[in-house]
N, C-alpha and C positions, 0 to 999 in steps of 0.2 A: 161409696160403691161397694157392693158385695163381691168378695173375691172367693174363688174356689179354695178348698182346703190345700190343694197343691201350691197355689200362689201364696197363700198365707204361710205355709211351712217354709217356702223358699225365702220370703221376705224376712221371716223371723230368723232364719239361719243366717241371712246376710247381716242382720243387726246384732247377732249374739256370737262373739268369738267362742269357738269350741275347741280349737286345736292349739291354743297357746295359753299360757298362764295369765291370770289377771295381773296388771301392773301392781308392784309392791310399793307401799309408802309407809306411813306411820301406822303400825299395827294396832296401836292403842286407840287411835281415833278413826281408823279405817280410811284415812286420806291417802290418795296417790301422791307421788312427787309433784305432779302438776297442780293438784289441789293446794298443796302446802305452799308452793312457790307463788301461786296466783292470788293468794288471799289479799295481798297488798300490791295490786298491779301498778307498774311504774308508768310515768308519763301521762299524756292526755288520754282519756277514755275514748273509745270509738264513738263518734257523734251519731245520734239517732238518724237513721236514713228515712227519706221520704219517697214514697212510690212515685216513679216518673211515668207519666202517661206515654205509651208507645206511639210511634208514628203510624197512623192507620194505614198509610200507603205501603208500609213494610210488614204489617201484621200477617198477611197471607203469603209472604215470601216462602219459598221452599225451605230455606234454612231455618227460619223461625218456627214454621209449622213442625218440622222434624224435631227441633229442639224441645218443643212442647209435647213430643210423642205422638203427633198427629200425622195422618197420611198426607203426603205432598204430591204434587204433580210429577215429580221425579226425585230421585235420590239427590239431595243437595251435596255440594262438593266445595271444599276450599283446601288449601295446603298450608301447613305450618311453615313459616318463613317463606311465604310465597313471594314476598318482595325481598330480593337478595342478589348475591353476586353472580348467579347464573344468568341474570338479565343484563344485557349490554347497557340499557338505559340507566340501570342502577349503578353499574360500574362507572359510567360517565359522571354521575353526580359524586360518587365517592372518590374519584381520582385525586382530587386535591382537597378533600374535606374529611375530617375525622368522624367516627361513628357518633361521638357525643355531640359534635357540631350539628350533624344532621338531625339528631333527636331533639336538640334544643332550639332548632330553627323551625318554627311552625310551617313555613312555606315549603321547606325541604321535606319535612316529615309527611306533610299532606301529599306532596307530589309522589314520593316513594310509595306511600300506601296505595295510591291510585294506579300505579304502573301495572301490576298484575291484573287488576280489574279491567283495564283497557286491552290487555294482551290476551286474556283467557276468559273462557265462559265459566267463571267461578260464581258461586252463590253467596259469598260473603267476603268482605274485606277485613283484614286484621291490621290494626294500627301499627305503623312503623315505630318501634320503640324497642327497649330492651328490659329484661326483667331486673337488671341491676341499676336502672336509672335512679331509684330512690336512695341508693347507698351514699352517693356523694353529699346529698343534702342532709343526710343523717350524720355526716362527719368523716366518711371514709374517702381516701384518695384513690379514685378509680381511673384506669386508663385501659384502652383497648390496644394491645400491642400486635402489630402485624405479624402474622404467623404463629402467634402464641396465645391470642385470645385475651380475655379480661384479666387484669392484674391489679391488685390492691396493695399499695405500698405500706399501709399501716393496719394490717389485719388484727382482728380482735383476739387477743391471746390472754387476757386477764379479766378478772372481775371489774377492776377499775375501768378498763376500756369499754366494757359493756355499759357500765353506769354512766359514762360520759357520752354515750351515743344519743344523739338528739331524736326527738319525735316531732318533726315539723309538720305543719299543715300543708297538704298538697297544693291548695289554691295559691298560697303565697310562695312556696318553694319550687313548684314545678308548673307554673302557669302555661308554659309552652305546649304542654300536652293537650290541655283543653282547647287552646287556640288552634292547634293543628286539626283537631276534630271539627271545630266550627268551620275551618276553611275547606275541608274536604267533603263535608256533609251535603252541600247542595248537589254536587255531581253524583254522589252515591244515591241520594234520594231520587234524583232524576232517572237513574238506572234501576231503581228498585232493589238496591243491594244494601243489606244491613252491615253495620260496622261492629267488629268485635274489639273490645278493649281487653287489656290483660295486665296481670302482675305475676310475679313469682311467689310461690308459696313460702311461708316462713322458714321451713327447713332448708329449702334450696338456697334462699338468700343467706341464711345463717351459715351454710356451708361455704359459700363464696367468701363471706365476710371473715370467717375464721381461718380458712385455708389460705386466703389471699389470691385465689384463682381456682381453676378446676383441680380435681384431685382423683386419684385412683382408689385410695383406701380411707379417705376422710379421717385421718389420724388425729389431727388437732380438734376437729369437730366432735369426734366421739370422746376424746379426752375431756372436753368441757362438759358434754352430756353426762358422763359417768362420774367425773371427779368434782365438778362444780355445778350440780343440778340447779341450785338457786339462781346462779348467774345465767345458766342456759335458759331457764324459763322466763327470766326477765328479758333476755334478748328476744326470745320467741314472741313474747307479749308485745314488745315494742314494734317488732316487724309486723305482727298482725294488725296493730293499730294503724301504722303508717300505710300498709297496703289496703286496708279497708277504706280509709279516707281517700286514697289515690284512685281506687276503683270507683268510689262514689263520684268524684269529680269527672271521671271519664264518662260515667253514665249520664250525669247531668248535662254534659256537653253534647251528648248525642249517641253514645255507644248503645247499640240495641241488644247486646249480649256481652258477657265477659268470660274470659278463660283464666284459670289459675294454674300456672305451670309448676309442677313439682318434679323437676327434671331428675333429681338425684334421690328421690324417696326409695327407689328400688335397692339402694345400697344398705337398707336397714332390714333387720329381722322384724317379724310381725310384732313381737313383744316390744322392741324399741320404738317402732312406729306408734303403737298404741300408747306407750308411756310418755315418750318425749316429743312427739310430733302431733298426734291427733288432736289434743285439746286446743292448741293455738290455731291450727288450721280450721277446726270447727268454728272457733270464735270469729275468724275472718269470714268464713262462708255465711254464718248467721248474721253478720253485720251487713252483708251485701244483699241477702235475699229480699228484705223489705222493699228494695227499689223496684222489684217486679220484673226484672229482665232475666232471661235464662242464664244460669251459671254452669260453666263447664269446668270440671276438674280433670286435669291430665297429668299423669306421671309415667315415667319410663321404667320398664322392667318391674312392674308392680302387680303382676299376676297373683302373687301370694298375698297381696294386700287388698284385693278387690272386695272382700267381705267387709273390711273396715271402711274402705272408700265408699261403699254403698251406704253406709251409715250417715255420711254427710247429707244424703238426700239432695244432691245437686240435680239439676234438670238433666244434665248430660255428663257421662263419664267417658273420657278419652282413653283409649288403650293403644299400646304399641303393637308391633308385629309379632311379638314373642308369644302372645296368647291368642288362640283362635277366637274370632269375633263371637261365634255362637257360644263358646265356652265361657267367655267373659260375660256375655249378656245374661246367661243363666244365673250368674252370681249377683246380679243387680236387683233392685226393687222393681216391682210391677210399675210400669209407666215411665221408668227412667230410660232416656234415650242413650245411644252409644255413638261414639265417634271413632273412626279409624278404618282400616289399620294396615295399610300397605307399607312394606319395608321401603324406606326412602331410596335405598340403593337400587331398587327395581326401576326407578324412573330413568336410570341410565342403561337399562337392559334392552336387547333387541325387542321390537314391537311384539313379536310372536309370544315371547315369554312374558312380557309386561302385560299384554292383554289376557293371557291365561291366568296370571295372578290377580289381576283386577276382577276377572270373572269369579275366581275363588272367593275373594272377599265379599262380592255381591251375593254369591251362592250361600255363604255363611249367614249373611243378613236375611236371606230368604224373603225379601220384599216386605219384611216386618216394618210397620211405621216406627219412626224414630231413629233411623240410621242416617248419619252424616258421614259421607265418604271423606277420608283424609289419609295422610300418611302417618306413620308411627313416630315421626320426629321431624325436624326441619329439613327442607329441601337442601341438598348439597350443592356447592358451587359448580361442580362439574356436570350438573344435570342438563341434558339437552332441552331447550325450550320447546321443541316440537313434540317431545314426549309428554310434557305437561299439558300442552294444548290437546293432544290426541286423547289423553286420559279423560280430561274434562268433557270433551265431546262424546267420547264413548260411554262414559257413565250415564250421561244424560240420555243418550240415544237408547241404551239398553233398558233403562228404568222408567222411561217416560210412560205415563199412564195414558192409554188411548181412550 
């Protein structure tokens, strides 16, 4: 397709970093640290993927059309963490069950995934799971502590710990995920609702694995990046391998799209992102693309990284509320769709202010094909269900094509 010079210049600018230095590696060979570390990648290579034929009944859904950058009958909408503690039916299931029990019990994971689909007029379902699910099967002791979030009792703090980390096949180590998808697919297909599978990006998983939980400064993570780069890149490579395989199993079980969550990427400078994160994330994305389903990349506080994120050439880029939607879209490639980007705290605001801010997001999208309405992070537990319902109805009403 012929593009105007303006579009060409914009795409070229998105692909070529201009305001930060090139990553430094071996000056004699011209290799970056990533190139050096990945010459002998550890563990199992990413298995070649095979294109999965899409369900023809879902191909014309508003969500999948927008993800392809096509004009839809209305702006599609879903919410990150749309199945969660703000819903009484979710709290009832979780009352006497742990997070990991719900994830590893296919019947429970399927039921929780379907709860918001039944309650709200959303255009996509996202599998009930957690980005940290693969870490235990790789050898880390993970628990979700009430009031404190995820905790890992044996965090990775040495080269030996990284080397001992396993690279298991998802089909054998996490079969419950594919089974949950198979259980919930009949109802979703009957409703014409696509399912989104997901994983965490290598950097975000590495941060949890090294820090032992959430972090403000990522001190241990950056220490490994800077002081033990070979171990760092081996870890990133292992995580990319496991995550690519896990996404493949989700797609083969019936996921119609996938999202890669890089929740903590915004903690990095652009130089560090390019040097220590981009290569492994690109490897993960390239391993998933041949399946033929839309790929969404989402990071928080990543406005300064959008030029590099555009270089992944994912179908959709998710942005949080810190960057205006139109500003973010201008930094992406021609044809890339965008997802976002209401502040999740606004879902607890009075309707007058909430509606005003929903209008602002829609005005920034300006009716352009390829916009998927979402919030800029997960729904908070204190969110009123009625506000979620009203936003879904209002977005559809305002954007419906007559």
